[in-house]
VOPAGU-2260 file (C-alpha; in pm, 1 decimal, decimal comma):
REM VOPAGU-2260
SITE   aa  ch    i         X         Y         Z
SITE  MET   A    0   19071,9    5222,5    3603,8
SITE  GLU   A    1   18901,1    5553,2    3564,3
SITE  GLU   A    2   18947,7    5794,1    3861,1
SITE  TYR   A    3   18716,2    6032,9    3954,9
SITE  ASP   A    4   18709,3    6267,7    4290,9
SITE  VAL   A    5   18334,4    6146,0    4360,7
SITE  LEU   A    6   18197,0    5844,0    4270,5
SITE  ILE   A    7   17794,3    5857,4    4349,5
SITE  ILE   A    8   17576,4    5547,6    4379,7
SITE  GLY   A    9   17210,3    5595,2    4271,1
SITE  ALA   A   10   17114,1    5810,8    3995,5
SITE  GLY   A   11   16751,2    5912,5    4164,6
SITE  PRO   A   12   16720,3    6334,8    4201,9
SITE  ILE   A   13   16910,5    6323,5    4537,9
SITE  GLY   A   14   17211,1    6174,0    4363,4
SITE  MET   A   15   17165,8    6341,1    4042,4
SITE  ALA   A   16   17142,7    6687,0    4295,7
SITE  CYS   A   17   17488,2    6546,4    4391,4
SITE  GLY   A   18   17582,8    6512,5    4081,3
SITE  ILE   A   19   17522,5    6933,7    3980,1
SITE  ASN   A   20   17706,5    7031,0    4267,5
SITE  ALA   A   21   17979,0    6843,2    4184,2
SITE  LYS   A   22   17997,0    6937,8    3875,2
SITE  ALA   A   23   17944,0    7315,9    4025,5
SITE  ALA   A   24   18255,5    7267,1    4274,4
SITE  GLY   A   25   18423,7    7190,5    3941,4
SITE  LEU   A   26   18506,9    6848,9    4057,1
SITE  SER   A   27   18526,6    6545,9    3838,9
SITE  TYR   A   28   18228,4    6290,2    3927,2
SITE  VAL   A   29   18058,3    5990,3    3835,2
SITE  ILE   A   30   17686,2    5896,5    3871,1
SITE  VAL   A   31   17640,1    5479,7    3898,4
SITE  GLU   A   32   17283,4    5353,3    3857,9
SITE  LYS   A   33   17196,1    4984,1    3876,5
SITE  GLY   A   34   16894,3    5057,1    3648,2
SITE  ALA   A   35   16748,9    5282,9    3457,5
SITE  LEU   A   36   16749,2    5668,1    3560,2
SITE  VAL   A   37   16523,8    5776,3    3813,6
SITE  ASN   A   38   16458,4    5408,8    3846,2
SITE  SER   A   39   16255,1    5379,4    4158,9
SITE  LEU   A   40   16037,0    5695,5    3997,3
SITE  TYR   A   41   16021,7    5479,6    3694,5
SITE  ASN   A   42   15896,6    5180,4    3885,1
SITE  TYR   A   43   15585,9    5376,6    4041,0
SITE  PRO   A   44   15269,8    5325,2    3929,2
SITE  VAL   A   45   15201,8    5438,8    3570,6
SITE  PHE   A   46   14989,1    5710,3    3720,8
SITE  MET   A   47   15120,7    5733,2    4083,6
SITE  THR   A   48   15008,1    6154,1    4152,5
SITE  PHE   A   49   15264,1    6267,4    4408,8
SITE  PHE   A   50   15188,1    6438,1    4740,5
SITE  SER   A   51   15492,9    6679,0    4709,5
SITE  THR   A   52   15374,1    6980,8    4474,2
SITE  SER   A   53   15678,6    7046,0    4188,8
SITE  GLN   A   54   15814,0    7313,1    4335,8
SITE  LYS   A   55   15924,2    7089,4    4583,6
SITE  LEU   A   56   16114,4    6805,3    4338,8
SITE  GLU   A   57   16315,7    7045,8    4181,4
SITE  ILE   A   58   16659,2    7030,5    4174,6
SITE  GLY   A   59   16968,5    7234,7    4031,6
SITE  GLY   A   60   16715,2    7523,4    4022,9
SITE  VAL   A   61   16529,2    7402,5    3704,8
SITE  PRO   A   62   16185,2    7505,3    3711,3
SITE  PHE   A   63   15937,6    7163,2    3741,5
SITE  VAL   A   64   15623,4    7301,3    3511,8
SITE  SER   A   65   15304,8    7107,5    3576,7
SITE  ILE   A   66   14972,5    7131,8    3482,8
SITE  ASN   A   67   14802,8    6999,3    3772,8
SITE  PRO   A   68   14861,3    7089,8    4131,9
SITE  LYS   A   69   15028,8    6808,8    4226,2
SITE  PRO   A   70   15249,1    6649,2    3964,0
SITE  ASN   A   71   15224,2    6278,8    3863,2
SITE  ARG   A   72   15524,2    6029,5    3778,8
SITE  ASN   A   73   15531,0    6069,5    3426,8
SITE  GLU   A   74   15582,1    6477,0    3427,6
SITE  ALA   A   75   15877,2    6376,0    3714,7
SITE  VAL   A   76   16033,5    6108,6    3512,5
SITE  GLU   A   77   16076,4    6325,0    3163,6
SITE  TYR   A   78   16111,5    6651,5    3429,4
SITE  TYR   A   79   16473,2    6434,5    3582,5
SITE  ARG   A   80   16530,4    6314,1    3227,0
SITE  ARG   A   81   16560,1    6675,8    3087,8
SITE  VAL   A   82   16700,9    6808,5    3404,1
SITE  ALA   A   83   17018,7    6532,9    3372,4
SITE  GLU   A   84   17045,4    6659,2    2979,5
SITE  LYS   A   85   17037,7    7013,2    3047,4
SITE  PHE   A   86   17368,3    6991,9    3292,5
SITE  GLU   A   87   17506,3    6702,7    3057,3
SITE  LEU   A   88   17541,7    6461,8    3383,6
SITE  ASN   A   89   17826,2    6190,4    3391,1
SITE  ILE   A   90   17588,3    5876,2    3453,9
SITE  ASN   A   91   17647,9    5521,5    3397,6
SITE  LEU   A   92   17308,2    5326,3    3338,0
SITE  PHE   A   93   17240,3    4995,9    3436,5
SITE  GLU   A   94   17560,6    4935,5    3625,1
SITE  GLN   A   95   17552,9    4744,4    3963,7
SITE  VAL   A   96   17805,5    4849,8    4250,9
SITE  ASN   A   97   17935,1    4550,1    4363,0
SITE  ALA   A   98   18193,9    4625,8    4604,0
SITE  VAL   A   99   18377,2    4975,4    4769,0
SITE  GLN   A  100   18704,0    4912,5    4952,1
SITE  LYS   A  101   18868,0    5205,5    5162,2
SITE  GLN   A  102   19277,9    5250,3    4988,3
SITE  THR   A  103   19544,0    5295,8    5274,1
SITE  GLU   A  104   19637,0    5598,9    5061,6
SITE  GLY   A  105   19263,4    5757,2    5176,8
SITE  ASN   A  106   19102,4    5652,3    4831,2
SITE  PHE   A  107   18845,1    5416,4    4752,5
SITE  GLU   A  108   18831,5    5140,9    4476,6
SITE  VAL   A  109   18450,1    5114,0    4349,6
SITE  SER   A  110   18405,2    4784,3    4157,4
SITE  THR   A  111   18090,4    4738,2    3953,9
SITE  SER   A  112   17932,9    4497,4    3693,6
SITE  LYS   A  113   18129,3    4662,8    3394,2
SITE  ARG   A  114   18444,2    4796,3    3550,4
SITE  GLN   A  115   18648,8    4951,0    3852,2
SITE  TYR   A  116   18704,5    5293,4    3969,1
SITE  LYS   A  117   18932,4    5433,5    4184,6
SITE  VAL   A  118   18791,1    5756,0    4365,0
SITE  LYS   A  119   18852,1    6030,6    4677,0
SITE  ASN   A  120   18482,9    6040,8    4786,7
SITE  VAL   A  121   18134,2    5750,8    4753,8
SITE  ILE   A  122   17781,6    5911,5    4789,3
SITE  ILE   A  123   17559,4    5612,5    4851,5
SITE  SER   A  124   17246,0    5769,7    4731,9
SITE  THR   A  125   17016,0    5435,8    4644,0
SITE  GLY   A  126   16660,8    5508,3    4815,5
SITE  PHE   A  127   16458,9    5200,8    4967,7
SITE  TYR   A  128   16246,9    5085,6    4707,6
SITE  ASP   A  129   16458,9    4796,7    4537,2
SITE  VAL   A  130   16381,9    4582,7    4813,8
SITE  PRO   A  131   15992,7    4448,0    4887,7
SITE  LEU   A  132   15875,3    4360,7    5241,1
SITE  LEU   A  133   15809,4    4009,5    5242,8
SITE  MET   A  134   15525,8    3836,4    5364,3
SITE  ASN   A  135   15705,9    3491,7    5427,7
SITE  ILE   A  136   15380,4    3308,2    5402,5
SITE  PRO   A  137   15333,6    2995,0    5179,9
SITE  GLY   A  138   15256,9    3121,1    4841,5
SITE  GLU   A  139   15367,9    3457,0    4782,6
SITE  GLN   A  140   15651,0    3341,0    4510,0
SITE  LEU   A  141   15371,1    3246,4    4317,3
SITE  PRO   A  142   15373,2    3423,3    3967,7
SITE  LYS   A  143   14966,4    3595,6    4037,2
SITE  VAL   A  144   15144,1    3743,6    4332,9
SITE  ALA   A  145   15297,2    4112,6    4302,3
SITE  HIS   A  146   15505,1    4335,1    4510,5
SITE  TYR   A  147   15575,5    4619,4    4273,3
SITE  TYR   A  148   15204,9    4768,3    4130,1
SITE  LYS   A  149   15270,3    4961,3    3748,8
SITE  ASP   A  150   14941,3    4970,7    3569,3
SITE  PRO   A  151   14572,7    4853,3    3690,4
SITE  HIS   A  152   14432,9    4721,1    3305,7
SITE  LEU   A  153   14652,3    4381,7    3384,2
SITE  TYR   A  154   14374,1    4322,3    3677,7
SITE  ALA   A  155   14019,1    4371,6    3464,2
SITE  PHE   A  156   13784,1    4186,8    3576,1
SITE  GLN   A  157   13965,9    3955,7    3809,4
SITE  ASP   A  158   13911,6    3907,7    4196,1
SITE  VAL   A  159   14193,8    4104,5    4296,6
SITE  VAL   A  160   14362,1    4070,1    4667,4
SITE  VAL   A  161   14503,3    4412,8    4760,6
SITE  ILE   A  162   14742,7    4391,7    5086,7
SITE  GLY   A  163   14800,8    4683,7    5273,1
SITE  ALA   A  164   14655,4    5045,0    5396,3
SITE  ASN   A  165   14892,5    5318,0    5280,1
SITE  ASN   A  166   14929,4    5491,2    4974,5
SITE  SER   A  167   15036,1    5245,3    4741,7
SITE  GLY   A  168   14747,2    5002,5    4836,5
SITE  ILE   A  169   14462,3    5191,4    4849,2
SITE  ASP   A  170   14599,3    5376,4    4511,9
SITE  ALA   A  171   14599,1    4968,7    4410,3
SITE  ALA   A  172   14272,3    4901,6    4536,2
SITE  LEU   A  173   14114,4    5220,0    4337,3
SITE  GLU   A  174   14264,6    5192,3    4030,5
SITE  THR   A  175   14212,2    4824,1    3963,5
SITE  TYR   A  176   13879,5    4861,5    4094,9
SITE  ARG   A  177   13755,2    5115,3    3844,1
SITE  LYS   A  178   13906,1    4899,9    3552,9
SITE  GLY   A  179   13660,7    4685,0    3650,9
SITE  ALA   A  180   13832,4    4451,8    3901,4
SITE  ASN   A  181   13594,6    4306,5    4168,0
SITE  VAL   A  182   13854,6    4401,1    4477,9
SITE  THR   A  183   13925,1    4319,1    4849,9
SITE  LEU   A  184   14141,8    4494,5    5096,0
SITE  VAL   A  185   14311,2    4342,7    5326,6
SITE  ILE   A  186   14478,3    4530,4    5620,6
SITE  ARG   A  187   14625,4    4404,7    5905,7
SITE  GLY   A  188   14547,4    4732,0    6143,4
SITE  PRO   A  189   14236,0    4859,1    6252,9
SITE  GLU   A  190   14210,1    5150,4    5958,9
SITE  ILE   A  191   14343,9    5315,3    5689,1
SITE  GLY   A  192   14638,1    5450,6    5736,8
SITE  SER   A  193   14774,7    5724,9    5835,3
SITE  TYR   A  194   14981,9    5912,3    5581,6
SITE  VAL   A  195   14708,1    5821,8    5309,2
SITE  LYS   A  196   14653,5    6128,7    5073,2
SITE  TYR   A  197   14410,0    6320,2    5208,1
SITE  TRP   A  198   14218,6    6414,0    4876,1
SITE  VAL   A  199   14254,8    5994,5    4875,6
SITE  ARG   A  200   14090,5    5900,0    5202,6
SITE  PRO   A  201   13742,0    5992,1    5125,0
SITE  ASP   A  202   13751,1    5796,1    4801,9
SITE  ILE   A  203   13810,4    5486,9    4949,8
SITE  GLU   A  204   13637,6    5519,5    5293,8
SITE  ASN   A  205   13305,9    5569,0    5064,1
SITE  ARG   A  206   13397,5    5261,6    4810,4
SITE  ILE   A  207   13393,4    5079,7    5105,5
SITE  LYS   A  208   13097,4    5218,4    5264,4
SITE  GLU   A  209   12951,4    5130,4    4998,6
SITE  GLY   A  210   13090,3    4769,0    4960,2
SITE  GLU   A  211   13213,6    4855,1    4600,2
SITE  ILE   A  212   13542,5    4737,0    4734,4
SITE  LYS   A  213   13529,1    4479,8    5033,0
SITE  ALA   A  214   13747,9    4514,2    5338,1
SITE  PHE   A  215   13913,8    4337,1    5605,4
SITE  PHE   A  216   14055,8    4491,7    5897,6
SITE  ASN   A  217   14247,1    4335,5    6166,0
SITE  ALA   A  218   14313,0    4085,5    5904,8
SITE  GLU   A  219   14592,0    3915,0    5749,6
SITE  VAL   A  220   14664,8    3686,8    5405,6
SITE  THR   A  221   14817,8    3364,7    5590,0
SITE  GLU   A  222   14819,4    3137,3    5265,0
SITE  ILE   A  223   14802,9    3210,7    4892,5
SITE  GLN   A  224   14709,0    2937,0    4635,9
SITE  GLU   A  225   14710,6    2911,8    4279,9
SITE  ASP   A  226   14325,6    3023,6    4275,6
SITE  SER   A  227   14274,7    3107,9    4612,5
SITE  VAL   A  228   14377,8    3274,3    4898,6
SITE  THR   A  229   14359,5    3229,0    5255,9
SITE  ILE   A  230   14254,3    3496,0    5500,0
SITE  LYS   A  231   14221,3    3520,2    5913,9
SITE  THR   A  232   14062,2    3800,2    6076,8
SITE  GLN   A  233   14021,3    3783,8    6480,2
SITE  THR   A  234   13671,9    3601,7    6431,9
SITE  GLU   A  235   13742,6    3383,4    6178,9
SITE  THR   A  236   13948,5    3237,3    5913,2
SITE  PHE   A  237   13825,0    3137,7    5560,1
SITE  THR   A  238   13879,5    3122,8    5188,4
SITE  LEU   A  239   13896,1    3371,4    4902,6
SITE  LYS   A  240   13831,4    3277,9    4538,0
SITE  ASN   A  241   14114,4    3497,5    4371,3
SITE  ASP   A  242   14300,2    3557,8    4073,6
SITE  PHE   A  243   14561,9    3794,3    4220,5
SITE  VAL   A  244   14736,8    3987,8    4517,8
SITE  ILE   A  245   14882,5    4324,1    4493,5
SITE  ALA   A  246   15092,9    4305,3    4809,4
SITE  MET   A  247   15196,2    4636,4    4903,8
SITE  THR   A  248   15356,8    4549,9    5233,7
SITE  GLY   A  249   15625,5    4873,3    5167,9
SITE  TYR   A  250   15996,3    4861,9    5084,3
SITE  LYS   A  251   16337,9    4833,2    5246,3
SITE  PRO   A  252   16670,9    4964,2    5172,0
SITE  ASP   A  253   16941,5    4684,6    5084,6
SITE  PHE   A  254   17089,1    4655,5    5423,8
SITE  GLU   A  255   17307,0    4372,5    5326,0
SITE  MET   A  256   17468,9    4604,2    5038,8
SITE  LEU   A  257   17478,1    4944,4    5276,7
SITE  LYS   A  258   17682,1    4644,3    5470,1
SITE  LYS   A  259   17895,9    4535,2    5223,8
SITE  LEU   A  260   17964,3    4927,3    5136,9
SITE  GLY   A  261   18099,6    4954,6    5449,1
SITE  VAL   A  262   17814,4    5148,2    5666,7
SITE  THR   A  263   17716,9    5084,6    5996,1
SITE  LEU   A  264   17370,9    5035,7    6066,1
SITE  GLY   A  265   17202,7    5128,2    6424,5
SITE  ASP   A  266   16997,2    4895,6    6626,7
SITE  GLU   A  267   16838,0    4635,2    6504,3
SITE  ASN   A  268   16490,5    4751,6    6467,0
SITE  ALA   A  269   16550,0    5062,7    6285,5
SITE  ASN   A  270   16828,0    4976,6    6070,3
SITE  ARG   A  271   16905,3    5341,0    6075,2
SITE  PRO   A  272   17277,2    5377,2    5916,5
SITE  VAL   A  273   17517,1    5578,3    6139,2
SITE  TYR   A  274   17618,5    5952,0    6008,6
SITE  ASP   A  275   17692,5    6282,7    6082,1
SITE  PRO   A  276   17385,3    6484,8    6023,3
SITE  ASP   A  277   17565,5    6820,7    5929,1
SITE  THR   A  278   17804,7    6686,6    5683,2
SITE  MET   A  279   17646,0    6325,6    5589,4
SITE  GLU   A  280   17946,0    6170,0    5629,3
SITE  THR   A  281   17943,9    5798,2    5740,6
SITE  SER   A  282   18209,8    5633,6    6019,6
SITE  LEU   A  283   18416,0    5595,1    5710,1
SITE  PRO   A  284   18618,8    5935,9    5614,7
SITE  GLY   A  285   18502,0    5944,6    5243,1
SITE  LEU   A  286   18182,8    5790,0    5251,8
SITE  TYR   A  287   17868,9    5968,1    5218,6
SITE  LEU   A  288   17500,0    5894,7    5235,6
SITE  ALA   A  289   17240,0    6110,4    5076,2
SITE  GLY   A  290   16827,1    6058,0    4983,4
SITE  VAL   A  291   16588,3    5824,3    5180,3
SITE  VAL   A  292   16874,3    5563,0    5180,1
SITE  CYS   A  293   16964,2    5799,7    5557,7
SITE  GLY   A  294   16610,1    5666,1    5751,3
SITE  GLY   A  295   16668,6    5335,3    5745,6
SITE  MET   A  296   16320,7    5132,9    5796,8
SITE  ASP   A  297   16162,0    5456,3    5850,0
SITE  THR   A  298   16122,2    5502,7    5481,2
SITE  HIS   A  299   15881,5    5837,5    5626,5
SITE  LYS   A  300   16103,4    6073,8    5714,5
SITE  TRP   A  301   16270,0    6174,8    5434,8
SITE  PHE   A  302   16150,6    6256,9    5072,9
SITE  ILE   A  303   16296,5    6442,4    4774,6
SITE  GLU   A  304   16173,6    6779,8    4950,6
SITE  ASN   A  305   16389,7    6783,0    5239,1
SITE  SER   A  306   16660,4    6531,1    5129,9
SITE  ARG   A  307   16768,8    6759,0    4843,8
SITE  VAL   A  308   16969,8    6945,9    5082,8
SITE  HIS   A  309   17188,4    6676,7    5193,4
SITE  ALA   A  310   17358,6    6756,0    4824,6
SITE  ASP   A  311   17468,2    7105,5    4972,0
SITE  GLN   A  312   17618,3    6979,0    5298,9
SITE  ILE   A  313   17839,1    6705,9    5142,8
SITE  PHE   A  314   17968,8    6930,6    4923,3
SITE  LYS   A  315   18023,9    7200,8    5141,0
SITE  HIS   A  316   18203,7    6917,8    5368,4
SITE  ILE   A  317   18438,4    6771,0    5080,3
SITE  GLY   A  318   18524,7    7154,7    4972,0
SITE  ALA   A  319   18636,0    7230,0    5329,3
SITE  LYS   A  320   18863,5    6884,9    5305,3
SITE  ASN   A  321   19022,3    7058,5    4985,9
């Protein structure tokens, strides 16, 4: 059994920031990640541009240099890989955490898909991108339906329905349209989402106005068939010829995993984890939260730029205990 002062679950930017702080504090640590380094960012659309400037995405005091006003996904993946190399972070990739048990002597025993650990502190920094919000409609499990979107080339010259009003849906609609897809956008509400990037909004509005992208507002897809979809609006229900569905309906933290790891969740609607906002410690002493996972269903509250401070808060508290 391997022993450490700190075990960090999740090798995203905030998990890496926690590792950097642990190393600076002279603590033994390991970062355990079920996928690739910065796995959520790796699964972002290939050509995605961040809302934030590169400076706001920096960790460990390492400059993030981009030739663009806003960095893109590829630049970010490369930046965080170089940061991991610079600090020689102790990261075990493709290793799933299965259980965290508090022991009587105050330590935690952590079981993963590959080994067991005995640690004094656990930090959960798992993000929210792993579990898509499902529509729970017939046909949603068909191979033609994607809840993650990466590259528009797949959809060239195809009839594509994009579901979603916010950045991921709008980006998918515009990119696939520009690769020759016949795009129909289905939005549950009356308008484009308020979080859509300000430089993207005029583009999608003009494409809709010109009829280059068809859009149905106050509408929903009620069934998906092999070669069509059924769409319901406020005035009618109709069937539309279709090859692919890109369902950008949002994501959520893995709440079942959080509960299994010992995190108390708040009200049923928001499912916000319960923690001390000053120390980031949960109700279980020694178990901390960091990053966007802290927001529960409010996935627009925490981002890389405003949750980088969680690492400082956590290690200030750990230092005060030692």
